[in-house]
N, C-alpha and C positions, 0 to 999 in steps of 0.2 A: 192792686195786685196785677202782675203781668203773667200771662199764661201762654205757653207754646203748645201748639198742636203739631205732632210729628207723625205723619202717615208714612209707612213704607210702601214699596211698589205693589205688593200683592193686593192691597186694599185701597189703592189710590182712587179707584172708582167711587168709593164711599166718602172721600174726603169732603166733598161739598155738603153732604147731608150731616156728617159729624160736626163740621164747622158751624153750620147753621144751628144745630141743636145746642152746641156749646155757647155760641153767642147769644142765643135766645135765653139761656140760663144765667149768664154772668154779666152781660153788658149793662143791664139795669143797675148793677151794683157799682158801676164805675170802673170795672176791671178792663184791661186791655187783652186782646187775643191776637197772637201772631201765628199765622199758618205757615210754619217753616219747612214742613216736609213736602210730600208729593201731593199734587192735585191730579185730577183725572187726565189721562193721556189717551186720546182716541186711536184706534187701530194699532194697538201695541201687541206685539207677539213676544215680548221679553227678549228682544235682540238689541244690541247696543245702538244700532242705527235708528231704532224706533224712539229714542230718547234725545233730548236736547240739553245744551249746557244750562239753560234756565230751569229745566225740569229733568235732571238725570235720574237714573234708576237707583233708588235708595233702598237698601235692605235694612233689617233691624239692627245690623252692625252700625250703619250710618246714623240711624235714629239714636243709638246709644251715644255716639260721638257728639251729635248735636245737643242732646240732653245734657251731657257732661259739660260742654263748653258754655251753654246758656245758663245752667244753674251755678256752676263754679265761678262764673264771671259776674253773677248778679244781674245778668241781662233779663232773666225771668225769675219768677218765684216758684212756678209750678209747671210741670210738663204732663201733658196728656199724650200718650202714645199707644201703640198696639200693632198687631199684625193679624194673621189668620187665626191663630190660637191665642195670641197674647203672650205666649211663653218666650218666643224669640226676643221680642222687644224688652220683656222683663229682664232676661239674661244680659242683653246688650247694654241696658242701662246700669244694672247693678255691678257690672265689671269695674266701674270707675269710682274714684273717691268723690265725696260730696253729693252722691246721688243715692237716695233710698226709694226704690220703686216697688210699689205693691201691685198685686194682681187682683183685678176687679171684674167679676162677672155680673154682679148685681149690686143694688144700693146698699145692702147690708155689708158687703165686702168694703165698699167705699167708706161707709161710716166707721166701721171698726178699725180699718187701717189708719184713718186720720185721727181717731180718738186714742188708739193704743200705740201705734207706731209713729204717728206724726211725721210721715215721709213727705217727699217733695215731688213725687212722680207716680203715675199709675199707668199700667199697661192693661189694655182691654182687648178681648178677642173680638175682632171685627168680621170674622167669617163663621167660626164655630158657634152655633147657637144664635146666630144673628138673623133671626127670622121675623115673623109677623109681630109688630109691636116693638121692634128693636129700638126705634127712635124714642119711645117712651121710657124704655129701660135706661137708655143713655141719659135722657133728661134727668131721671131720678138719681142716677149715679152722680151726675154733675152737681145736682142740688145738694147731695150729701157731702161731696168733696168741698164745695165752696160755700158751706153754711157755717161760718165761724161761730164760736171759737173751736179750735181743734186741740188735741192733746189733753182732753178732759178726762180721759180714762174710761174704761168700761170693764166691769161695773165701776161706778164713780169712786168707790172706796179703794180701787186699785190705782188711782191716778198717780200717786207719788212713785210707786215702784215702777209703773209702766213708763213714766217720763224719764226716770233714772236710766232704765234699760235702753230707751230710744236714744238718749244722749250718749250713753256708753257705746252703743252700736256705731254711731257716727264717729266717735273718737277712735274706736278700734279700726274702723275702715280707713281712717286717715293714716294709721300707723302701719297697717299691713299692705296698703296700696302704695304704688309709686305716686309721687306728685303728678298732677294731670299732664303738665307739659312734658315731663320725662317719659310718661307712659305713651303719649301720642307720638313723641319723637322716635319711639322704638317700632312704630307701626310703618307699614308700607305707606309712603307719602301719598300715593294716589288714593288710597282708601280714605285718608283724612280729608284731602282736598275735595273729593267728591261730595263729602257731607257739607261743604261750605257753599251752599247754593245761594243764589241772589236773595231769596226771601229769608233765609237764615241770616245772611249778612245784614239785611235791612234791620232786623231785630237786634242782632249782636252789636253792630256799629253804633246804633242809637242809644243802647242801654248798658253796654259793658262797663263795669266798674273796676275791672282788674287790668291795669296797664300791661302787665306781663303777658296775660292771655291775649290781649288785643294785639300786641306787637307780634306774638307768636303766630297768630292766625294770619296776619298780613305779611309776615315773612314767608309763610307757606304759599300764599297766593302769588306773591311776587316771584318766588322761585318757580312756580308752576307755569307762569306766563313767559318765562325766558326760553 
């Protein structure tokens, strides 16, 4: 399994701790982790000049774009994201087809979301309630997310109907949403290009299984460099 961790700017200072906890939980399973969002930037006052091309200011909007491209292209199987409250990243991800993101405050949320809704992303609050023992809560959340099998239902006798609804939700989303490339082409090009960070591209280029998305991303990059 390939997993992307996508931090947005307000919680970039916690990226290292979150990454270490995630890797501690999943690397022994043979999973790969890609840290595609923001890492800590020293002396940042949230001005454009405080950021670099390698580590630009990414909001939860950019986190949603990264998640959509990585999941729809097959570059990763699961996304861990979040922001101060977790709500913005949740909304940013769920705007797009092919992404079903759950909101996880504690391990019970993680377990129920994976067993009932069987989604492919979670958004976690990395500021609200993120106090003493937060790294333990994160570890237990990650353990519940990455402890297969998923989609087993809860209670177990509800598995059939819950799986049917989870599948139906994804089908409905594909019908009511624009195809991903069409949706991204309607956005301000700068918003999309900003999400295409070097660490995102490292994961995307190595693992993308969708030729159309691959060429779309690189057309954007070529256009932005001219």
